[in-house]
C-alpha positions as CSV (number, residue, x, y, z in Angstrom):
1,M,70.9,-38.3,-28.2
2,L,70.6,-38.3,-32.0
3,A,67.4,-36.2,-31.8
4,V,69.1,-33.8,-29.4
5,L,72.1,-33.4,-31.7
6,L,69.9,-32.6,-34.7
7,E,67.8,-30.0,-32.7
8,I,70.9,-28.3,-31.2
9,L,72.7,-28.4,-34.5
10,D,69.9,-26.4,-36.1
11,T,70.5,-23.4,-33.8
12,T,73.8,-22.7,-35.7
13,I,73.8,-24.7,-38.9
14,V,71.6,-22.2,-40.8
15,N,73.8,-19.2,-40.0
16,V,76.5,-20.1,-42.5
17,A,73.9,-20.5,-45.3
18,L,72.2,-17.1,-44.8
19,P,74.3,-15.3,-47.6
20,T,73.3,-18.1,-50.0
21,L,69.7,-17.8,-49.0
22,Q,69.8,-14.1,-49.5
23,G,71.0,-14.5,-53.0
24,N,68.7,-17.3,-54.0
25,M,65.5,-15.7,-52.6
26,S,66.5,-12.1,-53.2
27,L,66.3,-11.1,-49.5
28,D,67.8,-8.2,-47.7
29,F,69.7,-8.8,-44.5
30,E,66.7,-8.1,-42.2
31,Q,64.5,-10.6,-44.0
32,A,67.2,-13.3,-44.0
33,S,67.8,-12.8,-40.2
34,W,64.2,-13.8,-39.5
35,I,65.0,-17.4,-40.7
36,V,67.2,-17.6,-37.6
37,T,65.2,-15.2,-35.3
38,G,61.9,-17.0,-35.9
39,Y,63.4,-20.4,-35.0
40,L,65.0,-19.0,-31.8
41,I,61.8,-17.2,-30.7
42,A,59.9,-20.5,-31.1
43,V,62.5,-22.5,-29.2
44,I,62.6,-20.1,-26.2
45,I,58.7,-20.2,-26.1
46,A,58.7,-24.0,-26.3
47,L,61.2,-24.7,-23.5
48,P,59.2,-23.8,-20.4
49,L,56.1,-25.6,-21.8
50,V,57.7,-29.0,-21.8
51,P,56.6,-30.2,-18.3
52,W,53.0,-29.0,-19.0
53,L,52.9,-30.7,-22.4
54,E,54.3,-33.9,-20.9
55,S,51.6,-33.9,-18.3
56,L,49.0,-33.2,-20.9
57,L,50.0,-35.7,-23.6
58,G,52.2,-38.1,-21.7
59,R,56.0,-38.2,-22.1
60,K,56.0,-40.8,-24.8
61,R,53.5,-39.0,-27.0
62,Y,55.1,-35.6,-26.5
63,C,58.6,-36.9,-27.3
64,V,57.6,-38.8,-30.4
65,F,55.3,-36.0,-31.6
66,A,58.0,-33.4,-31.0
67,I,60.6,-35.3,-33.0
68,A,58.2,-36.2,-35.8
69,G,57.0,-32.6,-36.0
70,F,60.6,-31.3,-36.1
71,T,61.4,-33.8,-38.9
72,I,58.4,-33.0,-41.0
73,A,59.1,-29.2,-40.5
74,S,62.7,-29.8,-41.6
75,A,61.6,-31.5,-44.8
76,A,59.1,-28.6,-45.4
77,C,61.9,-26.1,-44.9
78,G,64.0,-27.9,-47.5
79,T,61.3,-27.9,-50.1
80,A,60.0,-24.3,-49.3
81,Q,59.6,-22.3,-52.5
82,S,59.0,-18.9,-50.8
83,Y,60.5,-16.8,-48.0
84,E,57.3,-16.7,-46.1
85,A,56.9,-20.5,-46.2
86,L,60.5,-21.0,-45.0
87,V,60.1,-18.7,-42.0
88,F,56.8,-20.3,-41.1
89,F,58.2,-23.8,-41.1
90,R,61.3,-22.6,-39.2
91,V,58.9,-21.5,-36.5
92,V,57.2,-24.8,-36.5
93,Q,60.6,-26.5,-36.4
94,G,61.5,-24.5,-33.3
95,L,58.2,-25.1,-31.5
96,C,58.4,-28.9,-32.1
97,G,62.2,-29.3,-31.4
98,G,62.7,-26.7,-28.7
99,G,61.9,-29.2,-25.9
100,I,63.8,-32.2,-27.2
101,L,66.8,-31.7,-25.0
102,T,64.7,-31.1,-21.9
103,V,62.7,-34.3,-22.3
104,A,65.8,-36.3,-23.2
105,R,67.4,-35.2,-19.8
106,S,64.2,-36.3,-18.0
107,I,64.1,-39.6,-19.8
108,L,67.7,-40.5,-18.9
109,R,67.2,-39.2,-15.3
110,D,64.1,-41.5,-14.8
111,T,65.5,-44.5,-16.8
112,F,68.9,-45.0,-15.2
113,P,69.6,-45.6,-11.5
114,P,71.1,-42.7,-9.5
115,E,74.6,-44.2,-9.6
116,Q,74.6,-44.1,-13.4
117,L,73.3,-40.5,-13.7
118,G,76.8,-39.2,-14.5
119,R,77.3,-41.7,-17.3
120,S,73.8,-41.1,-18.9
121,Q,74.1,-37.3,-18.7
122,G,77.6,-37.5,-20.1
123,L,76.4,-39.2,-23.2
124,L,73.6,-36.7,-23.7
125,S,76.0,-33.8,-23.3
126,L,78.1,-34.9,-26.3
127,G,75.2,-34.0,-28.5
128,A,74.0,-31.0,-26.5
129,V,77.4,-29.2,-26.3
130,V,79.2,-30.4,-29.4
131,G,76.2,-29.8,-31.6
132,P,76.4,-26.0,-31.7
133,S,80.1,-26.1,-32.2
134,I,80.0,-28.2,-35.4
135,G,76.9,-26.6,-36.8
136,P,78.8,-23.9,-38.9
137,T,81.2,-26.5,-40.3
138,V,78.4,-28.9,-41.3
139,G,76.3,-26.1,-42.7
140,G,79.3,-24.8,-44.8
141,I,80.1,-28.2,-46.2
142,L,76.4,-28.9,-47.2
143,T,75.9,-25.5,-48.7
144,D,79.1,-25.4,-50.6
145,S,78.9,-29.1,-51.8
146,F,75.2,-29.5,-52.4
147,S,72.6,-26.8,-51.7
148,W,71.3,-24.8,-48.8
149,R,68.2,-27.1,-48.8
150,W,70.4,-29.9,-47.5
151,I,71.0,-28.2,-44.2
152,F,67.3,-29.1,-43.6
153,F,67.1,-32.4,-45.4
154,I,70.0,-33.8,-43.3
155,N,67.5,-34.0,-40.4
156,V,64.9,-36.2,-42.1
157,V,66.2,-39.7,-41.9
158,P,67.8,-39.5,-38.5
159,G,64.7,-37.7,-37.1
160,A,62.3,-40.4,-38.5
161,L,64.5,-43.1,-37.1
162,S,64.6,-41.5,-33.7
163,A,60.8,-41.1,-33.6
164,L,60.2,-44.7,-34.6
165,L,62.7,-46.2,-32.0
166,L,61.2,-44.1,-29.2
167,W,57.7,-45.1,-30.1
168,L,58.7,-48.7,-30.0
169,T,60.8,-48.6,-26.8
170,L,59.7,-45.7,-24.5
171,R,57.2,-46.2,-21.7
172,D,55.3,-43.5,-20.0
173,P,55.8,-42.7,-16.3
174,E,52.7,-41.9,-14.3
175,R,51.5,-38.3,-14.8
176,A,49.0,-36.0,-13.1
177,R,46.1,-34.8,-15.1
178,I,46.0,-31.0,-15.5
179,S,43.8,-28.3,-17.0
180,A,44.8,-25.6,-19.4
181,D,46.3,-22.3,-18.3
182,A,45.4,-20.1,-21.3
183,L,46.2,-16.8,-19.5
184,G,49.7,-18.0,-18.5
185,L,50.3,-19.4,-22.0
186,G,49.4,-16.0,-23.5
187,F,51.7,-14.1,-21.1
188,L,54.5,-16.6,-21.8
189,V,54.3,-16.4,-25.6
190,V,54.2,-12.6,-25.8
191,G,56.8,-12.0,-23.0
192,L,59.5,-14.5,-24.1
193,G,58.8,-13.9,-27.8
194,S,59.3,-10.1,-27.4
195,L,62.4,-10.6,-25.2
196,Q,64.0,-12.8,-27.9
197,Y,63.2,-10.3,-30.6
198,V,64.8,-7.4,-28.6
199,L,67.9,-9.5,-27.9
200,Q,68.2,-10.6,-31.5
201,N,67.6,-7.2,-33.2
202,G,68.4,-4.5,-30.6
203,E,71.8,-3.5,-31.8
204,R,70.8,-3.7,-35.4
205,Y,68.1,-1.1,-34.9
206,D,70.2,1.0,-32.4
207,W,68.3,-0.2,-29.4
208,F,65.9,2.3,-27.9
209,D,66.3,4.8,-30.7
210,D,64.0,2.5,-32.7
211,S,60.3,2.4,-31.9
212,R,60.0,-1.3,-32.5
213,V,62.6,-2.1,-29.9
214,V,60.9,0.1,-27.4
215,V,57.5,-1.5,-28.0
216,F,58.8,-5.1,-27.8
217,T,60.9,-4.2,-24.7
218,A,57.8,-2.8,-23.0
219,L,55.8,-5.9,-24.0
220,A,58.6,-8.2,-22.7
221,M,58.8,-6.5,-19.3
222,M,55.0,-6.3,-18.8
223,C,54.1,-9.7,-19.9
224,T,57.0,-11.5,-18.2
225,T,56.2,-9.8,-14.9
226,A,52.5,-10.6,-15.3
227,F,53.4,-14.2,-16.2
228,C,55.6,-14.6,-13.1
229,L,53.0,-13.1,-10.8
230,W,50.1,-15.2,-12.3
231,E,52.0,-18.5,-12.3
232,W,53.2,-18.0,-8.7
233,F,50.1,-16.6,-7.1
234,G,47.1,-16.9,-9.4
235,A,47.1,-20.1,-11.4
236,T,45.6,-23.2,-9.9
237,H,47.4,-25.4,-12.4
238,P,50.3,-23.2,-13.7
239,I,51.6,-23.9,-17.1
240,V,55.2,-23.3,-15.8
241,D,55.7,-24.2,-12.1
242,L,58.1,-21.5,-11.0
243,K,58.0,-22.8,-7.5
244,I,60.5,-25.4,-8.5
245,L,63.0,-22.5,-8.1
246,R,62.5,-22.9,-4.3
247,K,64.9,-25.8,-4.5
248,P,68.3,-24.2,-4.1
249,A,69.9,-26.7,-6.5
250,V,67.5,-25.8,-9.3
251,A,67.8,-22.0,-8.7
252,M,71.6,-22.0,-8.6
253,G,71.8,-24.6,-11.4
254,S,69.7,-22.2,-13.5
255,V,72.2,-19.4,-12.9
256,L,75.1,-21.6,-13.8
257,S,73.3,-22.9,-16.9
258,F,72.7,-19.2,-18.0
259,G,76.5,-18.7,-17.6
260,L,77.2,-21.8,-19.6
261,G,75.0,-20.7,-22.4
262,F,76.5,-17.2,-22.4
263,T,80.1,-18.3,-22.5
264,L,79.6,-21.3,-24.8
265,F,77.9,-19.1,-27.5
266,I,80.7,-16.5,-27.4
267,G,82.9,-18.7,-29.5
268,I,80.1,-19.5,-31.9
269,V,79.3,-15.8,-32.4
270,L,82.8,-14.3,-32.4
271,G,84.9,-16.9,-34.0
272,P,83.4,-17.2,-37.5
273,Q,82.8,-13.4,-37.7
274,F,86.3,-12.5,-36.9
275,N,88.0,-15.3,-38.9
276,Q,86.1,-14.7,-42.1
277,G,85.4,-10.9,-41.8
278,I,88.8,-9.7,-40.6
279,L,91.4,-12.5,-41.2
280,G,89.9,-13.7,-44.5
281,F,89.5,-17.3,-43.5
282,T,87.4,-19.5,-45.8
283,A,84.1,-20.9,-44.3
284,T,85.7,-24.4,-44.1
285,L,88.8,-23.2,-42.3
286,S,86.8,-21.1,-39.9
287,G,84.5,-24.1,-39.2
288,N,87.6,-26.3,-38.6
289,Q,88.6,-23.9,-35.8
290,V,85.2,-24.4,-34.1
291,V,85.6,-28.2,-34.5
292,L,88.9,-28.0,-32.6
293,R,87.0,-26.7,-29.6
294,A,84.3,-29.3,-30.0
295,L,87.0,-32.1,-30.0
296,A,88.4,-30.6,-26.8
297,I,84.9,-30.7,-25.2
298,A,84.3,-34.3,-26.3
299,T,87.7,-35.2,-24.8
300,F,87.0,-33.8,-21.3
301,I,83.3,-35.0,-21.0
302,P,84.5,-38.5,-20.1
303,V,87.0,-37.0,-17.7
304,A,84.1,-35.3,-15.9
305,M,82.1,-38.5,-15.9
306,I,85.0,-40.6,-14.4
307,S,85.7,-37.9,-11.8
308,L,82.0,-37.9,-10.7
309,V,81.4,-41.7,-10.8
310,R,84.7,-43.3,-9.9
311,F,86.5,-40.7,-7.8
312,R,83.4,-39.0,-6.2
313,V,84.6,-35.5,-6.9
314,K,82.1,-32.9,-5.9
315,P,80.3,-31.4,-8.8
316,R,80.9,-27.9,-7.5
317,L,84.7,-28.4,-7.7
318,L,84.5,-29.6,-11.3
319,L,82.2,-26.6,-12.2
320,A,84.6,-24.1,-10.6
321,M,87.5,-25.7,-12.5
322,G,85.6,-25.7,-15.7
323,F,84.6,-22.0,-15.5
324,T,88.2,-21.1,-14.5
325,L,89.5,-22.8,-17.7
326,V,86.9,-21.0,-19.8
327,G,87.8,-17.7,-18.2
328,V,91.5,-18.2,-18.9
329,A,90.7,-19.2,-22.5
330,G,88.7,-16.0,-23.0
331,L,91.5,-13.8,-21.7
332,W,94.0,-15.7,-23.8
333,M,91.8,-15.4,-26.9
334,S,91.7,-11.6,-26.3
335,A,95.5,-11.5,-26.2
336,V,96.0,-13.4,-29.4
337,T,93.3,-11.6,-31.4
338,T,95.3,-9.5,-33.8
339,T,95.3,-8.8,-37.5
340,A,98.4,-11.0,-37.8
341,S,96.7,-14.1,-36.2
342,D,96.6,-17.4,-38.1
343,F,94.7,-20.6,-37.6
344,W,97.0,-22.0,-34.9
345,S,97.2,-18.7,-33.0
346,F,93.9,-19.7,-31.4
347,G,94.7,-23.4,-31.0
348,W,95.6,-23.5,-27.3
349,P,92.9,-21.0,-26.1
350,L,90.3,-23.0,-28.0
351,A,91.5,-26.3,-26.6
352,I,91.6,-25.0,-23.0
353,G,88.1,-23.5,-23.3
354,G,86.9,-26.8,-24.7
355,F,88.4,-28.6,-21.7
356,G,86.5,-26.2,-19.4
357,F,83.2,-26.8,-21.1
358,G,83.7,-30.5,-20.9
359,L,84.0,-30.2,-17.1
360,I,80.8,-28.1,-16.8
361,F,77.9,-29.7,-18.6
362,V,77.8,-33.2,-16.9
363,P,78.4,-32.0,-13.3
364,L,75.8,-29.3,-13.7
365,S,73.1,-31.8,-15.0
366,V,74.0,-34.4,-12.3
367,A,74.0,-31.9,-9.5
368,V,70.6,-30.5,-10.4
369,L,68.8,-33.6,-11.5
370,S,70.0,-35.7,-8.5
371,A,68.2,-33.2,-6.2
372,V,64.7,-33.8,-7.8
373,R,62.4,-36.7,-8.4
374,G,59.2,-37.6,-10.1
375,I,57.4,-34.8,-12.0
376,D,60.0,-32.3,-10.6
377,T,62.6,-33.9,-12.9
378,S,61.0,-32.4,-16.0
379,K,60.5,-29.1,-14.4
380,A,64.1,-28.8,-13.3
381,S,65.3,-30.0,-16.7
382,S,63.1,-27.4,-18.4
383,M,64.6,-24.6,-16.2
384,L,68.2,-25.7,-17.1
385,S,67.4,-25.7,-20.9
386,L,65.6,-22.4,-20.8
387,S,68.4,-20.7,-18.8
388,Q,71.0,-22.0,-21.2
389,Q,69.1,-20.7,-24.2
390,L,68.5,-17.3,-22.5
391,G,72.2,-17.1,-21.8
392,A,73.0,-17.7,-25.5
393,S,70.5,-15.1,-26.5
394,F,71.9,-12.5,-24.1
395,A,75.4,-13.4,-25.3
396,T,74.4,-12.5,-28.9
397,A,72.9,-9.2,-27.9
398,V,75.8,-8.2,-25.5
399,L,78.6,-9.3,-27.8
400,V,77.3,-7.6,-30.9
401,T,76.8,-4.4,-28.9
402,I,80.3,-4.6,-27.4
403,I,81.9,-5.1,-30.8
404,D,80.0,-2.3,-32.4
405,R,80.6,0.2,-29.6
406,R,84.2,-0.7,-28.9
407,T,85.1,-0.7,-32.6
408,A,83.7,2.9,-32.9
409,F,85.7,3.8,-29.7
410,H,89.0,2.4,-31.1
411,L,88.4,3.9,-34.5
412,D,88.0,7.4,-33.0
413,H,91.2,6.9,-31.0
414,L,93.2,5.6,-33.9
415,A,91.9,8.3,-36.3
416,A,93.0,10.9,-33.7
417,V,96.6,9.8,-33.6
418,A,96.9,8.7,-37.3
419,T,98.0,12.1,-38.5
420,R,100.7,13.2,-41.0
421,N,102.9,14.1,-38.0
422,R,103.4,10.4,-37.4
423,T,106.4,8.9,-39.2
424,A,104.5,5.6,-39.7
425,V,101.6,7.3,-41.3
426,V,103.9,9.2,-43.7
427,A,105.7,6.0,-44.6
428,F,102.4,4.2,-45.3
429,L,101.1,6.9,-47.5
430,G,104.4,7.1,-49.3
431,A,104.2,3.4,-50.0
432,H,100.5,3.1,-50.8
433,G,99.6,6.7,-51.6
434,S,96.0,6.5,-50.7
435,P,94.2,7.9,-47.6
436,A,91.3,5.5,-48.4
437,E,93.7,2.6,-47.9
438,L,94.8,4.1,-44.6
439,A,91.2,4.5,-43.5
440,Q,90.5,0.8,-44.4
441,L,93.5,-0.2,-42.4
442,L,92.4,1.8,-39.3
443,Q,88.9,0.3,-39.6
444,R,90.3,-3.3,-39.7
445,Q,92.5,-2.6,-36.7
446,A,89.7,-1.0,-34.7
447,A,87.4,-4.0,-35.5
448,T,90.1,-6.4,-34.3
449,L,90.4,-4.5,-31.0
450,G,86.6,-4.6,-30.7
451,F,86.7,-8.4,-31.0
452,A,89.5,-8.6,-28.5
453,D,87.5,-6.6,-26.0
454,A,84.5,-8.9,-26.5
455,N,86.6,-12.0,-25.8
456,F,88.0,-10.3,-22.7
457,I,84.4,-9.6,-21.4
458,G,83.6,-13.3,-22.1
459,G,86.5,-14.4,-20.0
460,L,85.3,-12.1,-17.1
461,A,81.8,-13.5,-17.4
462,A,83.2,-17.0,-16.9
463,F,85.2,-15.9,-13.9
464,A,82.0,-14.4,-12.4
465,M,80.4,-17.9,-12.4
466,I,83.2,-19.4,-10.2
467,P,81.8,-18.1,-6.8
468,V,78.4,-19.4,-7.7
469,A,79.9,-22.8,-8.5
470,L,81.8,-22.9,-5.3
471,V,78.8,-22.3,-3.1
472,F,76.6,-24.7,-5.1
473,R,75.3,-27.5,-2.9
474,S,73.2,-30.4,-4.1
475,R,71.6,-33.1,-2.0
476,A,70.1,-36.2,-3.4
477,A,66.3,-36.1,-3.3
478,A,64.7,-38.8,-1.1
479,P,61.7,-40.7,-2.5
480,S,58.6,-38.8,-1.6
481,G,55.8,-41.1,-2.7
482,P,54.6,-43.8,-5.0
483,S,55.5,-42.0,-8.1
484,D,59.2,-42.1,-7.1
485,S,59.3,-45.9,-6.6
486,P,61.3,-47.9,-9.1
487,K,58.2,-49.5,-10.6
488,H,56.9,-46.1,-11.6
489,H,60.2,-45.0,-13.1
490,E,60.3,-44.6,-16.8
491,T,61.9,-47.6,-18.6
492,L,62.7,-48.7,-22.1
493,A,60.7,-51.6,-23.3
494,P,62.8,-54.8,-23.7
């Protein structure tokens, strides 16, 4: 869980330090963004490779090497003296750490008996869901109090401790020997890497008006399509076994995991931007608002665990209830998003959204992982993690586009009605005497309405997941062979 928290934390902890990095390294905005983009591209490439790497290296070696590599890369990022070195080690960090959550899910699934699956996944979810929420706060404190380098150094001691403990205690399950799938790997790297680039930078470059976005979109479409066809029909030993999606629980769980990633990341993207950019919150105050939601998530994760384990509530009912709460919170956030909002204006919407997320993560993991056994555990876990990360990436692209386009729409509308024929306009100009101040006021109001629209869309996205949750069925997998017997299950050494 400690390693999972560190890796997930790194998806958001760097964002708050980007302005400081720009100043210290004399970077423009595009250069600084690659410190985040490079990491995310590496993570999304690493995620589907986890089952293959586990079979190639063994789960114990892969897990320990991944955490050790992530830790070493973190130290290297903290000591980097150039922009190029920082981006390179961020990519290494993402490649090593991207699969930690996936392998952690698999370890807990194979270590604990089925009746304890809810408890084990609940503990894991504390790190996986709360981590992104507290990242901006931790990053702001470290950057303001010490230096931007400490957002990387903070990983070193816990990471080394995690790697050492796992090396001493973790045992390998049996694994099948496989051969390399170089063609599939090539399609995967180019396809997912290009897709992540487009999602991260599309709106910044005005989407298809920019030749780079067009080229990377074409590469993403061609290579992703070729990858799916090759892995399904052509590869003898596919690097990613897409046929795991034949299991209804895995397929529908991946859709819900995408929705979880999309809706969870909305607050991480919108909150700090609106609070600091429009309302003038400090980084610490804005971070405290995100922590409020994280506390709500942590509060309701045990509720989900108890509901599953003690009261035998169906996972689909908890999932539907969770997405309902998240949807209500999104619409409520839209209603209270005004230029006059203060910290506590968002208190209840954030809390209710946090309660909803607390009801989603554990039932989703339990429902999917209880339907698979043996080597399929790692494949299913990998699909869940990849879907959640893709959901977060699409959320970033969609939300930035919505905010930009809706802000422009509202600005045109406000400018059309803010004429000298309006009494309020005349009164404002009489008090302030500056058309420039009026234009600034209109821009601020238009941006606020754009953020409100984005929150509204986020709420609708959560509601769209409710029908999927209600038809979600998961049946416990029956042991299918020797590899599923208890003596072959992964254990921790005494």
